[in-house]
C-alpha positions, 0 to 999 in steps of 0.5 A: 120538204121542198120537191125538186119540181118546185125548185127553179134551177131544175127546170133550167137544167132539164131544158138545157139537157133536153136541148143537148139530147135533141142536138145529139139525136140530130147528129146521130140521125144524120150519121146513122143515115149515111152509115146505112148507105155503107151498110147496104152496099156492104151487105149486097156484096156479102153477108159475112160477119166481117161485113157486120164488123165493117158496118160497126167501124163505119158507123163508129167512125162517122159518129166520132167525127160528127160528134167531135165537129159538133162539140167543138162548134159549141166552143165557136169561135175558139176552134181548139182541142176537145177533151177526149174523155168527153167525146169517149163518154158520149160515144160509149153512151150512144153506141154501146154495142159498136164501142164494145166491139171495136174499141174494147174488143179489137183495140183492146180498150185503147180509145187513143189508138182507135181515134188515131188509127181509124177515126183520123183524130189525134190525141195529145197530153196537155203540157205546160206551154210557156208561150201560151200560159192562159191554156192552163185556165181551161185545160188541166196539165196532163189532160188528154185532148184531141183534134182532127189529124188534118188540122194545124196543131199550132192553130189548135193550140192558139185557139186553146190559148184564146179560149183560156184567156176568155175563161181567165177573164170571166173567172177573175171578173165574175166568179167570185162575185157570183159565189158571194151572191149565192152564199149571201142569199143563202145566209139571208135565207137561213137567218131568223129560221135557225134555233139557238145552237144546241151544244150537244148537236152533232154538227159534222158534215157526215151527219147530213143525210140529205144531199139534194142537188141544187138545194145547197143544203150542205152549206147550211152547217158551214155558214152556221159554224163560221158566220151565224154562230161563231165561237172562238176556237171553232175549226172547219177543215177545208176538205169539208168544203169539197162537197158543198162546192160541188153543189155550188158548181151546179148553180155556177154552171147554170148561171155562167155559160162560159163554165161549159168550156172547162171540166169539173175538176177545174171549175171546182178548183176555181169555185173552191178558191173563190169561196175561200176569197169570200170567207177570207175577204180581207186577205185571201188566196189568189185566183190562178191556175194551179201550179201543183196538185189540186190537193193544195186547195183542200188542205188546211183548216179554217179557224174562228177567232176574235179580233180585239182591235176590231171587237168582232169575230173573224175567220182565218186560215191556220198557219197563214196570214189570210183572214176575213171579217164575218159579214153583218146580218143582211137586211132587206137589201138582199132578196129572200127566198131565191135560194132554199136552205 
């Protein structure tokens, strides 16, 4: 079994996480130093429990405002809104005691109320904006977003629209290509290593015990069913692509800096559509923001068939006109070994 340390993507992920932690610690150090000044002044006045709670309020407010500013700077030059859940998770992880006392206790677990009343941060729910349609490429409808109360909301929305266009252009120009490259690399890697198919073998997704992030192991039975050992009438429910797409998302985030601008649900939806466009490479689904519930991309069944006119096996989506050709076995033009099965 290949160890995680020998897999190149893990070292990239570790370096990325290390840089994020170092930056977060620097922000925390700055605001903790400022809060210490507040704490010293308050304790010189009285040593009551109220002063301790005041210290927590001060520390939490400084940390929230500092982290919000820092996380939005990562979107520069698009200084739009930020997912309030991302901010909440970072604060809760870095200041568990203060968060539990102030947000969970005093504000009765209302993160939105705390931000508005104490931190000078406003929250809003993303709605469909006819004037700014590209926002939906970056922000899912119904998502909770936040920004500083002192800002102009129209400028914030305009920045979200610009960032949405940026994400849209990268999705349309490169995401499908990257998905195709990774899957073809994996397809090339497993060719010649697969034994003849055993009809009695349990080939369901649930039979795979190993779920190793970065290994793309969950794609192996998918490509074997649809491409490597096609059998007329074989079916694969689209829901069986959900977990493999999660593994693929790990690689996409490492290869595409722009993917950090959008949340997991949206990037997984785009990856799912792009995977379908790779499998259904003649007539595939359009890549666009979802107009309905995300479940529309997990319902349906892929079907292996045989085209008499082409004399070849094909993959189609049942009850639609979408279909695609099974790619030929790649030759030496593809680099082997870049992706481990």
